[in-house]
C-alpha positions in Angstrom: 226.0 116.3 187.0 226.3 113.1 189.1 227.6 109.9 187.6 224.7 108.0 186.2 223.7 104.7 187.7 221.3 102.1 186.3 219.3 99.3 187.8 218.9 95.9 186.3 215.6 96.9 184.9 217.1 100.0 183.3 219.8 97.9 181.8 217.3 95.5 180.4 215.4 98.5 178.9 218.7 99.7 177.5 218.9 96.6 175.3 216.3 98.3 173.2 219.2 100.3 171.9 220.2 97.4 169.7 222.7 94.6 169.6 226.0 95.3 171.4 229.1 94.0 169.6 231.5 92.4 172.0 235.3 92.0 171.5 237.1 88.7 172.4 239.3 88.5 175.5 242.7 87.6 174.0 245.2 90.2 175.3 247.8 88.9 177.9 249.4 91.1 180.6 252.8 91.2 178.9 251.2 92.3 175.6 249.2 95.1 177.3 252.4 96.3 179.0 254.2 96.3 175.7 251.4 98.3 174.1 251.8 100.9 176.8 255.6 101.1 176.8 256.0 100.8 173.0 253.4 103.5 172.4 255.0 105.8 175.0 258.5 105.6 173.7 258.0 105.4 170.0 260.5 107.2 167.7 261.2 110.3 169.8 263.7 108.7 172.2 266.0 107.9 169.2 265.4 111.0 167.0 264.9 113.9 169.3 267.6 113.8 172.0 269.6 116.6 170.3 266.6 118.8 170.3 266.1 118.2 174.0 269.7 118.8 174.7 269.6 122.1 172.8 266.5 123.1 174.8 267.6 122.1 178.3 271.0 120.5 178.4 271.7 116.9 179.5 270.7 117.2 183.2 267.8 119.6 182.4 266.4 117.2 179.8 266.7 114.1 182.1 265.2 116.0 185.1 262.4 117.1 182.8 261.6 113.6 181.7 261.8 112.2 185.3 259.6 114.9 186.7 257.2 114.4 183.7 257.1 110.7 184.4 256.3 111.3 188.1 253.4 113.5 187.1 252.1 110.9 184.7 252.2 108.4 187.6 249.8 110.7 189.5 247.5 110.7 186.6 247.8 106.9 186.2 246.2 106.4 189.6 242.9 107.6 188.2 243.3 105.4 185.1 244.0 102.3 187.2 240.8 102.9 189.3 238.6 103.5 186.3 239.9 100.6 184.2 239.0 98.3 187.1 235.5 99.9 187.3 234.9 100.0 183.6 236.8 97.3 181.6 235.2 98.3 178.3 236.5 99.7 175.0 236.7 103.4 174.7 238.7 104.3 177.9 238.4 108.0 178.4 235.3 108.2 176.3 233.5 105.8 178.7 234.9 107.6 181.7 233.7 111.1 180.5 230.3 109.7 179.6 229.8 108.2 183.1 231.0 111.2 184.9 229.8 114.1 182.8 227.4 113.0 180.1 227.4 112.5 176.4 228.5 116.0 175.2 231.6 115.8 177.3 232.2 112.3 176.2 232.1 113.3 172.5 234.4 116.3 173.2 236.9 114.1 175.0 236.9 111.4 172.3 237.1 113.8 169.5 240.3 115.4 170.7 241.7 112.0 171.7 241.0 110.6 168.3 243.0 113.5 166.8 245.9 112.8 169.1 246.0 109.1 168.2 245.7 109.7 164.5 248.4 112.3 164.5 250.8 109.9 166.3 250.1 107.1 163.8 250.9 109.4 161.0 254.0 110.8 162.7 255.4 107.4 163.4 255.0 106.5 159.7 256.8 109.7 158.7 259.6 108.9 161.2 260.1 105.5 159.4 260.4 107.5 156.1 262.9 109.9 157.8 264.9 106.9 159.0 265.0 105.5 155.5 266.4 108.9 154.3 269.3 108.4 156.7 269.9 104.7 156.2 268.8 104.1 152.6 268.7 107.5 150.9 269.0 105.9 147.5 265.5 104.4 148.1 263.7 107.1 150.1 264.9 110.1 148.1 263.6 108.8 144.7 261.1 110.7 142.7 261.0 114.3 144.1 257.4 115.4 144.0 257.1 118.9 145.5 258.1 121.0 148.5 255.8 121.7 151.5 257.0 124.2 154.2 260.6 123.8 153.1 260.5 120.0 153.1 261.1 118.1 149.9 258.6 115.3 149.5 259.8 112.2 147.6 257.7 109.4 146.2 260.0 106.9 147.8 259.4 108.1 151.4 255.7 108.5 150.7 255.5 104.8 149.6 257.6 103.7 152.6 255.3 105.5 155.1 252.2 104.4 153.4 253.3 100.7 153.3 253.9 100.8 157.1 250.4 102.2 157.8 248.7 99.6 155.6 250.8 96.7 157.0 249.9 97.4 160.6 246.3 98.0 159.8 246.1 94.6 158.1 248.0 92.9 161.0 245.5 94.3 163.4 242.5 93.2 161.3 243.8 89.7 161.5 243.5 89.7 165.3 244.5 91.2 168.6 246.6 88.2 169.5 248.9 88.6 166.5 249.2 92.3 167.2 249.9 91.7 170.9 252.6 89.1 170.3 254.4 91.3 167.7 254.2 94.3 170.1 255.9 92.3 172.8 258.7 91.1 170.5 259.3 94.6 169.2 259.5 96.1 172.7 262.0 93.5 173.9 264.2 94.1 170.9 264.0 97.9 171.5 264.9 97.5 175.2 267.9 95.3 174.3 269.1 97.8 171.8 268.9 100.7 174.3 270.7 98.7 176.9 273.5 97.8 174.5 273.8 101.4 173.3 273.9 102.8 176.8 276.5 100.3 178.0 278.5 100.7 174.8 278.8 104.5 175.2 279.5 104.2 178.9 282.4 101.8 178.4 283.8 103.2 175.2 287.3 104.7 175.7 286.5 107.9 173.7 283.3 108.6 175.7 284.0 111.2 178.3 281.9 112.7 181.1 283.3 116.1 180.2 281.2 115.9 177.0 278.1 116.1 179.2 279.2 119.6 180.5 277.5 122.0 180.9 274.6 120.3 182.6 272.0 122.8 181.5 271.4 124.9 178.4 273.4 128.2 178.6 270.9 130.7 177.1 268.0 130.1 179.5 267.6 129.7 183.3 267.7 126.0 184.4 264.1 126.0 185.8 262.8 127.3 182.4 264.8 124.6 180.6 263.4 121.9 182.8 259.9 123.2 182.5 260.1 123.2 178.7 260.8 119.5 178.8 258.2 118.7 181.5 255.6 120.5 179.3 256.0 117.8 176.6 255.4 114.9 179.0 251.8 114.4 177.7 253.3 113.8 174.3 256.4 111.9 175.5 254.4 109.5 177.7 251.2 109.2 175.6 250.7 105.6 175.1 250.1 104.4 178.7 246.5 105.6 178.1 246.2 103.1 175.3 245.8 100.5 178.0 242.1 101.3 178.8 241.2 101.4 175.1 241.6 97.6 174.9 240.3 96.8 178.4 237.4 94.8 177.0 240.0 92.4 175.5 242.0 91.5 178.6 242.2 87.8 179.4 243.2 88.8 183.0 241.8 90.9 185.8 241.5 94.6 185.0 242.8 95.2 188.5 246.3 94.4 187.2 246.2 97.3 184.7 247.5 99.9 187.1 250.7 98.0 187.8 251.3 97.5 184.1 250.9 101.2 183.5 253.3 102.1 186.3 255.9 99.7 185.0 255.5 101.1 181.5 256.0 104.7 182.6 259.0 103.9 184.7 260.7 101.9 181.9 259.9 104.7 179.4 261.5 107.3 181.7 264.6 105.2 181.9 264.8 104.7 178.1 264.5 108.5 177.5 267.2 109.2 180.1 269.6 106.6 178.7 269.3 107.9 175.2 269.8 111.5 176.2 272.8 110.6 178.3 274.3 108.4 175.5 273.9 111.2 172.9 275.4 113.8 175.2 278.4 111.7 176.3 279.3 110.3 172.9 280.7 113.7 171.9 280.5 117.3 173.3 276.8 118.0 173.2 277.2 121.7 172.6 279.2 121.0 169.5 276.7 118.4 168.3 273.7 120.7 168.7 275.5 123.7 167.2 275.8 121.8 163.9 272.0 121.5 163.5 272.3 117.9 162.4 269.6 116.0 160.6 269.9 113.1 163.0 272.2 114.1 165.9 271.9 110.9 167.8 272.9 108.9 164.7 275.9 111.2 164.2 277.0 110.8 167.8 276.7 107.0 167.8 278.4 106.8 164.4 281.3 108.8 165.7 282.0 106.1 168.4 280.9 102.9 166.8 280.7 103.5 163.0 278.2 101.7 160.8 277.6 98.9 163.4 276.5 101.4 166.0 274.2 103.2 163.5 272.7 99.9 162.5 271.9 99.0 166.2 270.5 102.5 166.7 268.4 102.1 163.5 267.1 98.7 164.6 266.1 100.2 168.0 264.5 103.1 166.3 262.6 100.9 163.9 261.2 98.9 166.8 260.2 102.1 168.5 258.4 103.2 165.3 256.7 99.9 164.9 255.5 99.7 168.5 254.1 103.3 168.1 252.4 102.5 164.8 250.9 99.3 166.2 249.9 100.6 169.6 248.2 103.7 168.4 246.5 101.9 165.5 245.0 99.6 168.2 244.0 102.6 170.4 242.4 104.6 167.6 240.4 101.7 166.3 239.1 100.8 169.7 238.1 104.4 170.4 236.3 104.6 167.1 234.6 101.2 167.8 233.3 102.5 171.2 232.0 105.7 169.7 230.3 103.7 166.9 228.8 101.4 169.4 227.4 104.5 171.2 226.0 105.9 167.9 228.1 109.1 168.3 229.6 108.3 164.9 228.2 106.1 162.2 227.2 102.7 163.5 229.4 100.9 160.9 232.4 101.6 163.1 231.0 99.1 165.6 231.0 96.2 163.1 233.4 93.3 163.7 235.2 91.4 161.1 233.2 88.2 160.4 236.2 85.9 160.7 238.7 87.7 163.0 236.3 89.5 165.3 238.2 92.8 165.1 236.9 96.4 164.6 238.0 96.4 161.0 236.1 99.5 160.0 237.9 101.6 162.5 241.2 100.1 161.5 240.6 100.8 157.8 239.4 104.3 158.6 242.5 105.0 160.7 244.8 103.8 157.9 242.9 105.7 155.2 243.0 109.0 157.0 246.7 108.6 158.0 247.6 107.7 154.3 247.0 111.4 153.5 249.7 112.6 155.9 252.9 111.4 154.1 252.0 113.6 151.1 252.2 116.8 153.1 255.8 116.4 154.3 257.2 116.1 157.8 257.3 119.9 158.6 253.6 120.4 157.8 252.7 117.3 159.7 254.5 118.6 162.8 251.9 121.5 162.9 249.2 119.0 163.3 251.1 116.7 165.6 251.6 119.6 168.1 247.9 119.2 168.7 248.2 115.6 169.7 249.5 116.8 173.1 246.4 118.9 173.5 244.1 116.0 172.7 245.7 113.6 175.2 245.9 116.3 177.9 242.2 116.9 177.6 241.6 113.2 178.0 243.9 113.0 181.0 242.0 115.8 182.7 238.6 114.2 182.0 239.8 110.9 183.4 241.1 112.4 186.6 237.9 114.5 187.1 235.7 111.4 186.5 237.8 109.4 189.0 237.5 112.2 191.5 233.7 112.3 191.3 233.5 108.5 191.8 236.0 108.6 194.7 233.8 111.3 196.4 230.7 109.1 196.0 229.6 106.1 198.0 229.6 102.4 197.1 226.7 100.0 197.3 227.2 99.5 201.1 227.1 103.3 201.7 230.8 103.5 202.4 233.0 106.2 200.7 234.1 104.9 197.3 237.6 106.3 197.7 239.9 107.3 200.5 240.9 110.9 201.1 244.3 110.1 199.6 242.8 108.7 196.4 240.5 111.8 196.1 243.6 114.0 196.5 245.6 112.1 193.9 242.8 112.2 191.3 242.3 115.9 191.9 246.0 116.5 191.7 246.0 114.6 188.4 243.3 116.9 187.1 245.3 120.0 188.1 248.4 118.5 186.4 246.3 117.9 183.2 245.0 121.5 183.2 248.6 122.8 183.8 249.9 120.8 180.9 247.1 122.2 178.8 247.9 125.8 179.9 251.5 125.3 179.0 250.5 124.3 175.5 247.9 126.9 174.6 248.9 130.1 176.6 251.0 132.4 174.4 254.4 133.0 175.9 254.6 129.6 177.6 257.9 127.7 177.1 255.9 125.0 175.3 253.3 127.1 173.5 252.7 125.9 169.9 252.9 128.1 166.9 250.3 129.9 164.8 250.1 127.0 162.3 249.2 124.5 165.0 246.6 126.9 166.5 244.9 127.3 163.1 244.9 123.5 162.6 243.4 123.1 166.1 240.7 125.6 165.3 239.9 123.7 162.1 239.6 120.4 164.1 237.3 122.1 166.6 235.0 123.4 163.9 234.9 120.0 162.2 234.0 118.4 165.5 231.2 120.9 166.1 229.8 120.2 162.6 230.1 116.5 163.1 228.3 116.6 166.4 225.5 118.7 165.0 225.1 116.3 162.1 224.7 113.4 164.5 222.7 115.1 167.2 219.3 113.8 166.1 220.4 110.1 166.1 222.3 110.5 169.3 219.4 112.2 171.1 217.1 109.3 170.1 219.0 107.1 172.5 217.9 107.2 176.1 220.5 107.3 178.9 219.7 103.7 179.7 220.1 102.6 176.0 223.4 104.5 175.8 224.7 103.0 179.0 223.9 99.5 177.7 225.8 100.1 174.4 228.9 101.6 176.1 229.0 99.7 179.4 227.1 96.4 178.8 224.3 94.7 180.8 225.1 96.5 184.1 224.5 100.0 182.8 227.1 102.4 184.1 229.7 99.8 184.9 228.0 97.5 187.4 228.3 94.5 185.2 231.8 95.6 184.3 232.7 95.7 187.9 231.3 92.2 188.5 233.2 91.0 185.5 236.5 92.4 186.9 235.9 90.8 190.3 235.1 87.4 188.7 238.2 87.5 186.6 240.3 88.5 189.6 238.8 85.7 191.7 239.2 83.0 188.9 243.0 83.9 188.5 243.8 84.3 192.2 
């Protein structure tokens, strides 16, 4: 199927599809960069270094993250091109619709919604886990029950639930407030990581011998590195939040690619610094052998005591808050775009009468994620394993959509993209499919377990039932009407492209 195009007459006819809600342009470049970086780093850089050390060793883990970041940069090329072409809400949903039609768009968005929701819930649970370490007398109050070997306490449920509700309310009050807070959180997190890295490096008890051996002992080095590379879609997920809010940029969408690249590079550095700091604070083989609840916290506490733990906890808190905020934004904008396209109930396209935010999507995201804390962290991890599948599918669709447009011609009849751009977009699609294979093929170093497979199957069945339930209303929209609702007056992105060019010219 060729990417659809629309004439002005078609676009006018498309307005028969109904009023098209429009978000305000309030997001500044620094805020968008902070959304990408804060979402990409999240809690994992501060909680999981010991897991990665056990899997691959210090050098293996760092190489895995650097290679994974480089592969994400290849995928980012397609994102940069499509954001400039289609600066509208929905990101990958809009790209898949333009390139492959509405069925593929729904499939892409359904899995991506799952990925975003899972990460919101996991960040909330990470905040509760942090409270167990820092304030156990508060978090471990009121034991309720046990799920998959994890004791669920009323205290941690309330902490996680409060975080979900607070960030939903902040986002309802406006994208500007959310963007400012995201930037502040990210800068505090970067400062904390820098201080921790320098502190460990300069500490008299920190020794380079602690970093030896460089790779895990029980697996070949290439297998260890590959196991880390395979989690790159999860580790760097968040840079793809940038297109979800493209409709709200107060700057030229052409700048989005540079913001994405900068976010991925800084994220790779943060991961590397935290892995190196954890490994060099004390012998990493000794640390991982003890199966610690929070190995990085134990390592930092051994060098700096309570002050070091508090700095680490502050950095972790900022990472959790940026993840909660960033993915709440992304999930709500994706739901808003799908509601505007009538692929889910139209109420999701409603804007708050005062703040002009997609409050229905924000409230729905919060309500669904409020269920997660009651199931305990271990059970939640089964579902979260699927988030990597969801975002990998979205990456692949985006790169394939970019490849199709690069292979086409522009209005002057010239090739839309160079051979190099075609090659990069095709390479991005291959990378996406490779990541997907590593996750779903049994025996792969990163294959998820049977619980995650069952959860994924349930989500697929739910999506199929949901699509069937909405198929009559969705089919009632012509392609021109659907194009208008998703892309605006220019149909499949023509007006969006003009808008991008006008913004770029006005700010030159």
